[in-house]
N, C-alpha and C positions, 0 to 999 in steps of 0.2 A: 475596530479590530486592528491590532498591530500587524504590520507587514514584516514577515520574517526575512532572513537573508535571501538574496537572489540565488536562483539555481541556474547554472550554465545550460545553454540550449541542448548540448549533447547529453547532459544528465537528465533533462526534461524528457528527451526522447527515450532514454533508458528506463526511467521511472514509468513512463506511459506504457512501454512494452511490458514491463513487469506487471503493472496494474491490469492490462488487457489479458495477460495470461491467467492472473488470479480470477478475474471475472469469468473467463471461460472454464478454467479448471473446477471452480466451485459453483458454477451455474448461477451467478449473481446477476441481478438486474443493475445496470449502471445507476439508475435513479432510485436507489434504495438506501436505507440507513446502514445496512451491512456494508455496501460498497463504499459509502462515505467514510465509515469507520475504518475500513480496510485501507483506503487511500491516506487517511490521517496517520495511521500506524506506519505505513510505508514511508511517508515523508518524515515522520518522527525518526525512524531508523536511519534514513538518509542523513538527517541533520546530526545524528550521533557520529557520523563519519563513515558509515558503511556504504561502499560504492559497488560492491560485487552484486550483480543482479540475482544470482542464485542464493546468495546469503540474505539479501533483502526479502526475497520471496519466502525463504525458509523461516525467517524471523517473523514474518507477517502471518503465517499459517496458524500458529497456536492461538493468536488473537482471533483469527477468522473462525476457527473451530469453536471457540467460546461463543462468539456471536451467533453462529448458525445453530448451536445447540440450546442457546438461551441461558447459559450458565455464566453470565458475566460476573 
């Protein structure tokens, strides 16, 4: 598996906080396929250059709604 670009520690903290909020807001188990997909999407958006936590959360939600409803 290729290793992507490194993420600075302050951004890791921010991504972790956004992920924790998404877990709580959408009542996801951390050890679930939905949570894994959510984290993947969150990091994908980060690698696109999005650094605003609110924007990252907002852009992850449509993906999350698809996963939770089973309409991928």
